[in-house]
NUSEBA-59631 format. One record per residue (C-alpha): residue number from 1; residue in one letter; x, y, z. Coordinates in steps of 0.2 Angstrom, whole numbers. Layout:
N
<k:NUM r:A c1:X c2:Y c3:Z>
...
# end
This chain:
70
<k:1 r:M c1:-90 c2:-65 c3:45>
<k:2 r:G c1:-72 c2:-68 c3:37>
<k:3 r:S c1:-78 c2:-62 c3:20>
<k:4 r:I c1:-84 c2:-46 c3:27>
<k:5 r:E c1:-67 c2:-43 c3:36>
<k:6 r:R c1:-58 c2:-47 c3:20>
<k:7 r:F c1:-69 c2:-35 c3:10>
<k:8 r:N c1:-66 c2:-21 c3:23>
<k:9 r:G c1:-48 c2:-24 c3:22>
<k:10 r:R c1:-48 c2:-23 c3:3>
<k:11 r:L c1:-58 c2:-7 c3:3>
<k:12 r:R c1:-46 c2:1 c3:15>
<k:13 r:D c1:-30 c2:-5 c3:6>
<k:14 r:E c1:-36 c2:-1 c3:-12>
<k:15 r:C c1:-47 c2:14 c3:-9>
<k:16 r:L c1:-48 c2:23 c3:8>
<k:17 r:N c1:-29 c2:23 c3:11>
<k:18 r:K c1:-25 c2:30 c3:-6>
<k:19 r:H c1:-36 c2:45 c3:-5>
<k:20 r:L c1:-37 c2:61 c3:6>
<k:21 r:F c1:-55 c2:66 c3:5>
<k:22 r:V c1:-59 c2:84 c3:5>
<k:23 r:N c1:-78 c2:82 c3:9>
<k:24 r:V c1:-91 c2:68 c3:11>
<k:25 r:N c1:-97 c2:70 c3:-7>
<k:26 r:E c1:-80 c2:67 c3:-14>
<k:27 r:A c1:-78 c2:52 c3:-3>
<k:28 r:R c1:-95 c2:45 c3:-10>
<k:29 r:Q c1:-89 c2:48 c3:-28>
<k:30 r:I c1:-72 c2:40 c3:-26>
<k:31 r:I c1:-79 c2:25 c3:-16>
<k:32 r:E c1:-93 c2:23 c3:-29>
<k:33 r:E c1:-80 c2:22 c3:-43>
<k:34 r:W c1:-71 c2:9 c3:-33>
<k:35 r:R c1:-86 c2:-1 c3:-31>
<k:36 r:I c1:-91 c2:-1 c3:-49>
<k:37 r:D c1:-73 c2:-6 c3:-54>
<k:38 r:D c1:-73 c2:-20 c3:-41>
<k:39 r:N c1:-90 c2:-27 c3:-47>
<k:40 r:T c1:-88 c2:-25 c3:-66>
<k:41 r:D c1:-70 c2:-25 c3:-71>
<k:42 r:R c1:-60 c2:-35 c3:-59>
<k:43 r:P c1:-59 c2:-54 c3:-58>
<k:44 r:H c1:-61 c2:-62 c3:-41>
<k:45 r:T c1:-52 c2:-78 c3:-37>
<k:46 r:S c1:-66 c2:-83 c3:-26>
<k:47 r:L c1:-77 c2:-83 c3:-42>
<k:48 r:N c1:-65 c2:-94 c3:-52>
<k:49 r:G c1:-58 c2:-78 c3:-61>
<k:50 r:L c1:-74 c2:-70 c3:-65>
<k:51 r:T c1:-80 c2:-53 c3:-61>
<k:52 r:P c1:-95 c2:-52 c3:-50>
<k:53 r:I c1:-106 c2:-47 c3:-65>
<k:54 r:E c1:-100 c2:-61 c3:-75>
<k:55 r:F c1:-103 c2:-73 c3:-61>
<k:56 r:A c1:-121 c2:-67 c3:-58>
<k:57 r:I c1:-126 c2:-69 c3:-77>
<k:58 r:R c1:-118 c2:-86 c3:-80>
<k:59 r:P c1:-129 c2:-100 c3:-85>
<k:60 r:N c1:-135 c2:-111 c3:-70>
<k:61 r:R c1:-130 c2:-128 c3:-77>
<k:62 r:G c1:-119 c2:-139 c3:-67>
<k:63 r:Q c1:-120 c2:-129 c3:-51>
<k:64 r:T c1:-125 c2:-134 c3:-34>
<k:65 r:Q c1:-139 c2:-126 c3:-25>
<k:66 r:N c1:-128 c2:-112 c3:-18>
<k:67 r:G c1:-122 c2:-108 c3:-35>
<k:68 r:L c1:-104 c2:-116 c3:-35>
<k:69 r:Y c1:-98 c2:-128 c3:-49>
<k:70 r:L c1:-92 c2:-145 c3:-44>
# end
């Protein structure tokens, strides 16, 4: 549950609070651009400095069952 709250806080701080949306379509477009950037371009400390895409395609060698390196 903490990770959901952390995500919601980041979405609000980094996207929602920075834009005044004119309509729902504009909101969808801006939020989608933020989502793509967050998942492809920005490293995450919880993923050892990898982007989520890099984390998803990394080799599985040396990982525990839940995907973490020891």
